[in-house]
C-alpha positions, 0 to 999 in steps of 0.5 A, a space after each residue: 147475681 154476680 157473674 165471675 168467669 161466666 158462672 152465675 152465682 146467687 146472692 142467697 145460696 141454697 143450703 146443700 144439706 137438705 138436698 144431700 140428706 134427701 139423696 142419701 135417703 133415696 140411695 139407702 132404699 132397696 131397689 124396687 125390683 128387689 122386693 121382699 117377695 123375691 127370693 134368691 137361691 144360694 147355689 153351688 154350680 158344677 159341670 157334670 158330663 156335658 151339662 152344668 148342674 147346681 145344688 142349693 148350698 144349704 144342703 152342702 156340708 163339705 167340698 173335697 177333691 176326689 184325688 185327696 180322698 180314700 175311696 173305692 169302687 163297690 161291685 154289684 151296685 147300680 151304675 150311678 153309685 160309683 163307690 164309697 168314700 171315707 170322709 172324716 172317719 165316716 163312710 159315704 156313697 158316691 152318687 153320680 147324678 149324671 148316671 142317675 138321670 140317664 147320661 152315659 158313663 164317662 171317665 173320672 175327671 182329674 179335677 173331680 170333687 165330692 160334695 158331701 150333701 145332707 137333706 131330704 126325708 127318709 122313711 125312718 124320719 132321718 136325713 140322707 147323707 151321701 156325696 155327689 160327684 162333680 167334674 171340677 170345683 163347684 162355684 158359688 152363685 146366686 140365682 133369683 127363684 123367679 128366673 128359673 124356668 121349667 126343664 126343657 122337654 128335650 130332657 128325659 122324664 127321668 131327668 125332669 123328675 129331679 130338676 127344680 128349674 133351669 136358668 137362662 144359661 141352661 144351668 140345671 138346678 137340682 131339686 135336692 129335697 126330692 133327690 135325697 128323699 128318693 128310695 131308689 138311691 138307697 141300696 139294701 141288697 146283699 150279695 
């Protein structure tokens, strides 16, 4: 062994290639905590009234600022239907989820957006299509399914009916399949 400037060197150096290859194999493995059994939810999160809600992005077909839409309030409908909107030549109901689950009425935000959603199963076998009101532009995020907790007991039974779970920062994830299959959001009354 020679010692140059206080550093020891072996006369038979070790080939670094096998060591580097092993490190590369170790780094290429999936982390243990991300097993195939763990599922991630792709969510669109948005504020609504005094809460933060999220919906699975698989149900969302379009996001549009309310100010850019041609919409109208409709009289003689439940308070959770704030009106109808014309999107790409089709007419959709505008559902305010906050009012549906018992929140108080509030003025529309100047940053309000509509989320065109599709899903659920109707009695005739088709899927429901309508728009949800969001108080501002939704944000995309991912959430592990296992991290969702049951809704807190402080929420009304009416609210808990539509909730898939709540995460650690109290983001309320809506059960879109249940919500879009609910017969109460289908209005067939004539005036």
